[in-house]
N, C-alpha and C positions, 0 to 999 in steps of 0.2 A: 504494500500500500504506500502511495506517495503522499507525503505531508508537505503542503505548500507553505510558503512563508507568509502569505497574506493574513491568515488568522493570527499568527504570532505578532505581526506588525500592528494589526488592529488592536490586539490586547495591550500591546505596549503603548500605543497612542492613547487608548482609553485610560490606562493607568496614569500616564503623564497628565491627562486632562483632569482626572480626579485629584491628583496631587496638587495641581495648580489651584483648583477650587478650594481645597483644604487650606492652601497657603493664603488665599485672599480672604477667607471667611473671618478670621479674627479682626482684620481691618474693617470689614463690612459691619460686623457687630459693633465694633468700637465707634464707627461713624454714626450708626443709628442711636447709640446711647448718648454720644456727645451732642448730636443735633437735637435729640429729644430732651436733653437736660436730665437724664436719669442717672443716678449715682448710688445704686444700692450697695450696701455693705462695703467691702474692701475696694470696690471700684472707685470710691472717693479717693483713695490713695493712688490708684493706678491712673486716674484721669489727669493727674499732674504731669504725666509723661506724654501727653497727647502730641506735642511737637515732634518727639522722636518717632511716634507711630506715623505721623504725617510724612516724615522723611522716608521711613521704611515703606510706606504705601506706594511711593513713586518707584522705588526699586522693584517691588512686586509687580506693579503695572507694566514696567518696561520688560521684565522677565517674561510675563505672560504674552505680551505682544510679540516679543522675539520668537516665542514658541508658536505663534500664529494661532492662538486659541481666541478667536475674535469675540465670542460672547463673554467669556470670562475676562478678556482684555477690556471690553467695554465697561463691565462692572467694576473692575479694578481701577480703571481710569476715573470713573465717577467717584469712587472712594477717595482717590488721591486728590482730585480737584476739590471735593467737599472739605477734606481735612485742611488742605492748603488755604481755602477760604476762611477757615476758622483761625489759623495761626499766622498766615503770612502778613496780614495787615499790621501786626504788632511791630514788624520791622520797617514799616513805611510811615512816615510822618503824616498826620492828618492835615487836611487843609484848614480845618477849624481848630486852632489851638487855644481858643478862648480870647478874651479881650487882651489887646496889646498895651492899652493905656492903663496906667495906675501906678501903684507902688510896688517895686520889685523887692522880693525877699527870698532867701533860700531856707528851705526846710529839710531836715535830715532825720532819718530813722535808723536805729541800730538795735539788734537783739544781742544782749551781752552774755548769753549762754550761762545761765545760772549765776550771773554776776561776775564771772571770771574773766571776761574780756579785758584787754589792755586799756585801762581808762586814760592813760597818758596819750595813747593813739587816738582815742575818741576826741579828746580835747584838741589834739593836733589837727584832726580832720575838720573840726568845727572852725578853728582859726584859719586854716588854709583855704577853706571853701566859703569863708565869710557867712557861716550859717547863723540865721537869726532865731530859729526855733528848732530844738532837738527833742525828739521823742525816743524813749528807751523802753525796751521790754526785757523781761527777766532781770529786773533792776533790784539788786540786793543792797542791804546796808553796807556791805563791803564795797560795792561799786559806788555807792553814794559817797563814802569816805574817800575812795580813790579819785573820783572826779573832783572833789573839793581840794584835795592835795595837789592835783594837777592843774588847778587854776580855772575851773569851769565858771566860777562866780565872777571872775574878771570879764569873761566874754558874755555870759548869759546869766545875769544876776537874779532873774525872777524865776520862781520854781512852783511846780505842782508835783509833789513827790509822794509816792506810796511804795516805799521800799519794803521788801519781804525776802527772807531767805528762799532759795530755790528758784522756781520759774515763774512765780505768780506776781512779782513786783512790777511796778510801772513808774515811769518818770517823764516829766515834761519840763524843759528848761527854755527860757526865752530872753531875748535881748530887750523885748518890750514888756511893759507891765501886763500882768495876767489878771483879768477880772474873773471873779467867781471860780477860783481854782478848786479842784476836788478830784475824787476818784470814785469809780464804781467797780463792783465785783461782778464778773460775768457768771452765767449759769455754770460754765465750766470751771470756775474757781479763780481765773486770772483777774487781776486788777487792771483798770484802764484809767490813767491820769488824764485830766482834761482842764481846759481853761479857755477864756476868750481873750484873744490877742488883738491889740489895736496899734498897728504901726503908725508912726507919724504920717499924716496925710491920707491914711487909709481908713476904711470903715471897719467895724468889729468883725472878727473871724473866730468862730469856735474851732478849737483844735483838740484832737483826742489821740492819745497813743493807743493804738488798737492791738489787741492780742487775744483773738478767740482761741478756744481750746484746740489743740492739735488732734486731728483724726488718726491717732496712732494705734488704736485697738477698737474692737467692736463696742466696748462700753463707753467710748468717747464720741461716737458718731452723732448721737443725739445732741450732746452738748455743743459739738462743733456747729451743727445746723442752727441750734437755738442762738448761739452767740452771734453768728453772722446775721441772722434774722433780726436780732435786737440792736444791731448797730444803728446809730442815728441816721435818719434820712436827711436829704438836703433839698427836697422839693416842696417844702412848706414855708410858711412865713417864719421869720426869725433871721438870725445872723447867718452869713455864709459859713460853710463848714469845710474843714480839711481833716480827713482821717488818714493817719499814716502809721505804719508799723508792720508787724509780722502777722499777716492775715491767715497764715497756715492754709492758703488757698491760691490757686492760679486762676487765670482768666478762662481756663477750661472748666472750672467748677461753676455749675449753674447757680449755686448759692451766692457766690461773689458777683456774678453777672447780674443777679437780681438786685443786690445792694447797689451796684453801680448805676443801674437803670433809674434809681430814685435820685436823680439830680447831680450825679458825679461823672467825672471822667478820670481814667487811670493816667497818671502823668507820663509814665514811661511809654505806654502804648500810644499816647497822643503825639509824642515826638519821635516815634520810630525806634525806641530803645527797649522794646518789650520782650526781646529775646535774651537779655543779659541775665544770667543766673544769679540768684541771691542766696540760695541755700543748697546744700548737698555735700560736695566733696571738700569743703573748705576747712574742715578739721580732721581730714584724713579718711573719712568714710567713703566707701566705694559706692557712691550714689551719684547718678548724673545730675548736673545742675538743673534746678527748677527755679521758678520765679514766684515766691510766696510773700515777699516783702514789697509793699506798694505804698504809693502816695496817691490817695484819692482826693480830688479837689472838686469843689462846687463848680458847676458848669458856667458860673459867672466869674470864675477865676481863670486867668490865663496861665499857660504852661510854656516856659521858654526853653529850658534845658533840663536834662536828667543825667546824672552820672552815678556809677556804682563803684564802691571802694572796699577793699579787703579790710578786715578788722582782726588783728592778732588775737588768738585764743578764743575766737568765736566761730561757730559753725554757720553764721550768717555774714553776708556782706552788707555794708551800709548803703543806703540810697539817699542821694541829695537831689532835690528838685528846686529849680529856680522858678518862682511863680510871680504872677502879676496880680496883686490884690486890688480890688475895686477901690477907687478913690472915695474919700468921705463925701457924703452928699451934703 
């Protein structure tokens, strides 16, 4: 009996096709979840890595098209385009960066990693970048003492401080007087220092050092959602608002996008610097960089520049945003 090669070739071709569909399925599922804003369970953590999945989706699409599987290739291409539409705009400056007229001031946020970050370096960054308002997370009594010894009061003499050991403390330092300073404790247990800043010539701006609970384990997921949901909105009457800090969320998290939709813009995204990592490998962990530290500004506040700076002995990098505050009416 003669065995032809055709059935063998057909089986091999079918096997390759099945393999390629299996290869593109995770990206397809990821795209559906991302576009739908669904983040069940540990997908909260995984969603932070969407930019890497977007890059991988292009590789998969090219591979499938090279193999001439046109139906699978069309689906893979749609996946790649959809994910690119989610993440690519962060690397492109917006046409609307907010009002250009007003009072310029620089705002900085830094997570101090249980208060152990190099406080002298924090003060140096404040001075070198002409920072007017500094928000700190994981702000401990040790960090408060270290900043005082390094001369923070000379640069930013007004404070709203809520230092605690561990990760829960919060601090706000300002060059300008702080009205109604205070702090609140989130559902997740972290403190958030706040106050209303009024730079000379500018109207009042409410500023808060943000630190929702990290979604590190299943028993923290509910607190993470609650903390983000309870952050102050800026689409109602009252002073303009700036929220800056460690949001433990990226722009691929629906909970953060929901907050931003209530009167804010993300400063780094606005100026095309939204792909610069702020957390991950900076203390030696084998984690790809992700962007969980943000400066969210009221949409009546302009964004001019954003820069990111390493901080010794912290797993976060600091973020500095130059903003244009509305002039006093």
